[in-house]
C-alpha positions in Angstrom: 79.3 -113.5 90.4 80.7 -115.6 87.6 83.8 -114.6 85.6 85.2 -115.8 82.3 88.9 -115.3 81.4 90.5 -115.4 78.0 94.3 -116.0 78.0 96.0 -115.4 74.6 99.3 -117.3 74.6 100.2 -116.2 71.1 98.5 -112.8 70.8 101.1 -111.0 68.7 101.8 -114.1 66.6 98.1 -114.6 65.8 97.8 -110.9 64.9 100.7 -111.1 62.5 99.6 -114.4 61.0 96.2 -112.9 60.1 98.0 -110.5 57.7 100.7 -112.9 56.7 99.6 -114.8 53.6 102.7 -117.0 53.2 103.3 -120.1 55.4 106.9 -119.3 56.2 108.3 -119.8 59.6 107.7 -116.9 62.0 108.8 -116.3 65.6 108.4 -113.6 68.2 111.5 -112.8 70.3 111.9 -110.8 73.5 112.9 -107.2 73.4 116.6 -108.0 73.7 116.3 -110.4 70.8 118.1 -113.3 72.4 115.2 -115.7 73.2 112.2 -117.0 71.3 108.9 -116.4 73.2 106.4 -117.4 70.5 106.7 -119.7 67.5 104.2 -120.4 64.7 103.3 -124.0 63.7 105.7 -123.9 60.7 108.6 -123.0 62.9 107.6 -125.6 65.5 107.6 -128.3 62.8 111.2 -127.5 62.2 112.1 -127.9 65.9 111.9 -124.3 67.0 110.3 -123.9 70.5 109.4 -121.1 72.8 112.2 -120.5 75.3 114.9 -121.4 72.8 117.8 -119.1 72.1 117.5 -117.3 68.8 120.9 -118.6 67.6 119.7 -122.2 68.1 116.4 -121.4 66.3 118.3 -119.9 63.3 120.5 -123.0 63.1 117.4 -125.2 62.8 115.5 -122.8 60.4 117.8 -120.4 58.5 114.9 -118.8 56.7 113.2 -117.9 59.9 111.3 -114.5 60.0 111.9 -112.6 63.3 109.7 -110.0 65.0 110.5 -108.3 68.3 107.9 -108.1 70.9 106.5 -104.6 71.5 104.5 -103.7 74.6 102.6 -100.8 73.0 101.7 -103.0 70.0 100.5 -105.8 72.3 98.4 -103.3 74.3 96.8 -102.1 71.1 96.1 -105.6 69.9 94.6 -106.5 73.3 92.3 -103.5 73.1 91.1 -104.6 69.7 90.1 -108.0 71.1 88.3 -106.2 74.0 86.3 -104.2 71.5 85.2 -107.4 69.9 84.4 -109.1 73.2 82.3 -106.0 74.2 79.7 -107.1 71.7 78.9 -110.0 73.9 79.6 -108.8 77.4 79.2 -105.3 79.0 81.6 -105.7 81.9 85.1 -106.3 80.6 88.5 -105.8 82.3 91.8 -105.6 80.4 94.6 -107.7 82.0 97.8 -106.8 80.1 99.7 -108.1 78.3 97.6 -111.1 77.2 94.3 -111.4 79.1 90.7 -110.3 79.1 88.2 -110.8 81.9 84.4 -110.6 81.5 81.5 -111.0 83.9 79.2 -113.6 82.5 76.9 -114.5 85.4 74.4 -112.0 84.2 74.6 -113.2 80.6 73.3 -116.8 81.1 69.7 -115.9 80.8 70.3 -113.7 77.8 72.2 -116.5 75.9 70.2 -119.4 77.2 72.7 -120.9 79.6 76.4 -121.0 80.4 77.2 -123.5 77.5 75.7 -121.0 75.0 77.9 -118.2 76.3 81.0 -120.4 76.1 80.2 -121.5 72.5 79.5 -118.0 71.4 82.9 -116.8 72.6 84.6 -119.9 71.0 82.9 -119.2 67.7 84.0 -115.6 67.7 87.6 -116.7 68.4 87.6 -119.1 65.5 86.2 -116.4 63.2 89.0 -114.1 64.2 91.6 -116.8 63.9 92.7 -116.4 67.5 94.1 -119.0 70.0 92.8 -118.5 73.5 92.6 -120.6 76.7 89.2 -120.0 78.3 88.3 -120.6 82.0 85.4 -119.8 84.4 85.7 -118.9 88.0 83.7 -117.4 90.8 86.4 -114.8 91.4 88.4 -112.9 88.7 91.7 -114.2 90.0 90.5 -117.8 90.1 89.3 -117.6 86.5 92.7 -116.1 85.5 94.8 -118.8 87.2 92.8 -121.7 85.7 92.9 -120.1 82.2 96.6 -119.6 82.3 97.1 -123.2 83.3 95.1 -124.4 80.3 92.7 -126.4 82.5 89.5 -124.4 81.9 86.2 -126.1 81.5 82.6 -124.9 80.8 81.2 -125.3 84.3 80.1 -123.2 87.2 80.3 -126.0 89.8 82.1 -124.6 92.8 83.5 -128.0 93.8 85.0 -128.7 90.4 86.5 -125.2 90.2 88.0 -125.5 93.7 89.5 -128.9 92.8 91.1 -127.5 89.7 92.6 -124.6 91.7 93.8 -127.0 94.4 95.9 -128.9 91.9 97.8 -125.8 90.7 101.4 -125.5 91.8 102.6 -122.5 93.7 104.3 -121.2 90.6 101.1 -121.6 88.5 99.3 -119.7 91.2 101.4 -116.7 90.4 103.3 -116.4 93.6 106.7 -114.7 93.5 109.8 -116.9 93.7 110.6 -115.8 97.2 107.1 -116.6 98.4 107.2 -120.0 96.7 110.5 -120.9 98.5 109.1 -119.9 101.8 105.9 -121.9 101.3 107.8 -125.0 100.1 110.0 -124.8 103.3 106.7 -125.1 105.2 105.9 -128.3 103.2 103.3 -126.6 101.0 103.7 -127.4 97.2 100.2 -126.9 95.8 97.5 -124.2 96.1 95.2 -126.8 97.7 97.6 -127.4 100.6 97.7 -123.6 101.2 93.9 -123.5 101.2 93.8 -126.3 103.9 95.7 -124.2 106.4 93.5 -122.7 109.2 92.8 -119.0 108.7 94.8 -118.2 111.8 97.8 -120.1 110.5 97.5 -118.4 107.2 97.6 -115.0 108.8 100.5 -116.0 111.0 102.7 -117.8 108.5 102.1 -115.8 105.3 103.1 -112.3 104.4 100.3 -109.8 104.0 100.8 -109.8 100.2 100.5 -113.6 99.9 97.6 -113.7 102.3 95.8 -111.0 100.3 96.3 -113.0 97.1 95.0 -116.2 98.6 91.9 -114.4 99.9 91.2 -112.8 96.5 91.4 -116.3 94.9 88.9 -117.6 97.4 86.7 -114.6 97.3 87.0 -113.6 101.0 88.7 -110.3 100.2 87.2 -107.7 97.8 88.9 -107.5 94.4 87.5 -104.4 92.7 88.2 -104.0 89.0 87.5 -101.0 86.9 85.5 -101.9 83.7 86.9 -101.0 80.3 84.8 -98.8 78.1 85.4 -98.8 74.3 86.4 -95.5 72.7 83.9 -93.9 70.3 86.0 -94.7 67.3 87.1 -97.6 65.2 90.8 -98.4 64.6 92.4 -101.5 63.1 96.0 -102.0 62.2 97.6 -104.8 60.1 101.4 -105.2 60.6 103.4 -106.9 57.9 106.3 -109.2 58.5 107.7 -108.4 55.1 107.3 -104.9 53.5 104.8 -104.7 50.7 105.9 -103.0 47.6 102.6 -103.2 45.6 99.2 -102.0 46.6 97.7 -105.3 45.5 99.2 -106.9 48.6 97.2 -104.4 50.8 93.8 -105.7 49.6 94.0 -109.0 51.5 94.5 -107.5 55.0 92.3 -104.5 54.2 89.4 -106.8 53.2 89.5 -108.5 56.7 89.7 -105.1 58.4 86.7 -103.8 56.5 84.7 -106.9 57.3 85.4 -106.2 61.0 84.3 -102.6 60.4 81.1 -103.8 58.8 80.4 -106.1 61.8 81.1 -103.2 64.2 78.8 -100.9 62.4 76.0 -103.5 62.2 76.5 -104.0 66.0 76.3 -100.3 66.6 73.4 -99.9 64.1 75.3 -97.0 62.5 76.9 -96.2 59.2 79.8 -94.0 58.1 80.7 -92.0 55.0 84.5 -91.4 55.6 87.4 -93.8 56.1 91.0 -92.9 56.7 93.7 -95.2 55.5 97.3 -94.7 56.8 100.1 -96.5 55.1 103.2 -96.6 57.3 106.7 -96.7 55.8 110.0 -97.5 57.4 111.9 -94.3 56.5 109.3 -91.9 55.3 106.2 -90.0 56.6 103.0 -92.1 56.5 100.7 -91.9 53.5 97.2 -90.8 54.4 94.3 -91.6 52.0 90.8 -90.5 52.7 88.0 -92.7 51.3 84.6 -91.0 51.1 81.2 -92.2 50.1 78.2 -90.2 48.7 76.0 -91.3 51.6 75.9 -93.5 54.7 77.5 -96.9 54.1 78.5 -100.0 56.1 79.2 -102.7 53.5 82.8 -103.9 53.4 82.5 -104.7 49.7 81.6 -101.1 48.8 84.5 -99.7 50.9 87.0 -102.2 49.4 86.1 -101.1 45.8 86.6 -97.5 46.7 89.9 -98.2 48.4 91.1 -100.1 45.3 90.3 -97.1 43.2 92.3 -94.9 45.5 95.3 -97.2 45.4 95.2 -97.1 41.6 95.3 -93.3 41.7 98.1 -93.1 44.3 100.8 -95.7 43.6 103.0 -96.6 46.6 105.9 -94.1 47.0 107.7 -96.5 49.4 107.3 -100.1 50.8 104.5 -100.4 53.4 105.2 -101.9 56.8 101.7 -101.5 58.2 98.2 -100.3 57.2 95.8 -98.5 59.6 92.1 -98.2 59.1 90.5 -95.4 61.2 86.9 -94.2 61.5 85.8 -91.4 63.7 82.6 -90.3 62.1 79.5 -92.4 62.7 76.0 -91.8 61.4 72.9 -93.2 63.1 71.1 -95.6 60.8 67.5 -94.6 60.0 64.7 -96.7 58.8 64.1 -96.1 55.0 61.0 -94.6 53.8 58.2 -96.8 52.3 59.7 -99.9 53.9 57.8 -103.1 53.4 57.5 -105.9 55.8 60.6 -107.7 54.4 62.7 -104.5 54.4 63.7 -104.9 50.7 63.4 -101.2 49.7 67.1 -100.2 50.1 68.4 -102.0 47.0 68.1 -99.0 44.7 69.4 -96.5 47.2 72.5 -98.7 47.9 73.1 -99.2 44.2 72.8 -95.4 43.7 75.2 -94.6 46.5 77.7 -97.2 45.2 77.7 -95.8 41.7 78.1 -92.2 42.9 80.9 -93.1 45.4 82.9 -95.0 42.7 82.5 -92.1 40.3 83.7 -89.6 42.9 86.6 -91.8 43.9 87.7 -92.1 40.3 86.9 -88.5 39.0 87.2 -86.5 42.2 84.6 -85.4 44.8 84.0 -82.1 43.0 83.4 -83.6 39.5 79.8 -84.6 40.0 76.7 -82.5 40.6 73.0 -83.3 40.9 69.8 -81.5 39.9 67.5 -80.5 42.7 63.9 -79.3 42.3 63.2 -75.7 43.4 59.8 -74.3 44.6 59.2 -72.3 41.4 56.7 -73.0 38.6 58.9 -71.3 35.9 60.7 -74.2 34.1 64.0 -72.4 33.8 64.0 -71.7 37.5 62.5 -74.9 38.8 65.8 -76.7 39.3 69.4 -76.0 40.6 72.7 -77.8 40.5 74.3 -78.9 43.8 76.8 -81.3 45.3 75.8 -84.9 45.0 76.8 -85.5 48.7 74.2 -83.0 49.9 71.1 -84.8 51.2 67.9 -83.5 49.5 64.2 -84.0 50.1 62.9 -87.2 48.7 59.7 -86.7 46.7 57.1 -89.4 47.4 56.4 -91.7 44.5 52.7 -90.8 44.5 53.6 -87.1 44.2 55.8 -87.8 41.2 53.0 -89.7 39.5 50.7 -86.7 39.8 53.2 -84.2 38.2 52.6 -83.2 34.6 55.0 -84.6 32.0 58.2 -82.7 31.5 60.8 -82.9 28.7 64.1 -84.8 29.3 66.0 -82.0 27.5 65.1 -78.4 28.6 66.7 -75.8 26.4 68.8 -73.0 27.9 66.4 -70.5 26.5 63.2 -70.7 24.5 63.6 -70.8 20.7 61.0 -69.3 18.3 58.6 -71.8 16.7 58.8 -71.2 12.9 56.0 -73.6 11.8 52.8 -74.9 13.2 53.0 -78.4 14.8 51.7 -81.4 12.9 50.0 -83.1 15.8 48.9 -81.8 19.2 48.9 -84.3 22.1 48.2 -82.4 25.3 47.6 -78.9 26.7 47.2 -76.2 27.5 49.0 -76.2 30.8 49.1 -72.6 32.1 52.2 -71.4 34.0 52.0 -67.9 35.4 54.4 -66.4 38.0 57.5 -64.4 38.7 55.8 -61.2 39.5 57.7 -61.1 42.8 61.2 -60.8 41.2 60.4 -58.8 38.1 60.8 -61.9 35.8 57.1 -62.5 35.2 55.9 -65.2 32.7 52.4 -66.0 31.5 52.5 -69.1 29.2 50.3 -71.9 27.9 52.4 -75.1 27.4 51.6 -77.9 24.9 53.1 -81.3 24.0 53.2 -81.4 20.2 54.9 -83.2 17.3 56.6 -80.8 14.8 56.6 -81.2 11.1 60.1 -82.7 11.3 58.8 -85.5 13.6 60.3 -84.2 16.8 58.3 -84.4 20.0 58.5 -80.9 21.5 57.4 -78.9 24.5 56.0 -75.6 23.1 54.3 -72.7 24.7 52.4 -69.6 23.6 53.1 -66.2 25.2 50.4 -63.7 24.6 52.9 -60.9 24.1 55.7 -62.5 22.1 54.2 -65.6 20.3 55.1 -69.3 20.0 58.3 -70.9 21.3 59.9 -74.3 21.7 61.2 -74.8 25.3 62.3 -78.5 25.3 62.5 -81.9 23.6 61.1 -85.2 24.7 63.1 -88.4 24.1 
């Protein structure tokens, strides 16, 4: 098997930088807050380095922004990257706090070679603005050690991989300090010198734990790893170094999150019609905003417009420290009706859904209704009003062309026709029905122009005479 390992040396820093528009200096400090563990490029230009005491860093850069490391936050961010990597590889293992392992031996034929796999991963990292050290090994532990040393190369040659491993120091090989001291007393300073010991000497001189680690690196001992499976939901969070007091500042990170949602939905071949935005505040309960669409949707641009309308309707009641985008409802994408070879028939449907979704977001979900046809020949009973979000039967365009003309404005009730029309255009069209519910009609309909010039839909009832039932535009 062949394994690829991604080591993220600045995972939390990269995550914050993606939502941090300003170029101010930023560092990540350990939980106790005494030592810098990650520093952005702006901070490094002013002399701040990882491992430096925080007091020293502040003396070099007084305007330094400080963020404490958080294990739960880092675990969530690592899972976000695993969800992205799952689009390219099916067998993924999370290695907290800053690593991902993927089996890629089976992917070479799919991508067209090992180089194509490597380049695909690198391109994805660049698009996500992430720094990662990549390495390949024939065992999971070998790939991890090479990646963490920063010496990874795109090769599956066993000799080259073993030579790289042999050059690693005992500390880089991940041995504990006590084990390193014991091996150094034996005159062993590199991993290659340990490999050169005969197996019997290894078993006699090394502790069972160190021996097991050496054998896992070489692949002579099984190293079973449980694969990670993505949860059936989408969740992205943007954390802010400085609190945002205006909703306009939320649009920049939200746009990136929605683009990732669009990519995820396209990969799934699914849509959604409901988003949940959670705005976290420092000293108040989170603000929850539900964004709904009138139908299945996946486009980031459409979601962003609706979210902007929601922000306009709900001004921020407190500064925002983080924004969460969550999706739990997914809708399988269906091929549209009457699709041509180029697949260009969804334009009108998308425009219609976009218009309805924006109107609902601005006016309210209960403010719009739509007219739906009913299986009844009587004009006053041939339609009904319903919620625009309800999916209705789509009438084929050929069937619409065969239907007789109907007026754009149907009156609430027929009005008596006081004078004979000036011009008759079409008719009669006989409509007879309603005997089953006691509201029977028996009418002959015509399209005619009245003496006043209006184009009317009139009918003659054998019992009650002539009436106007609607107007044409």
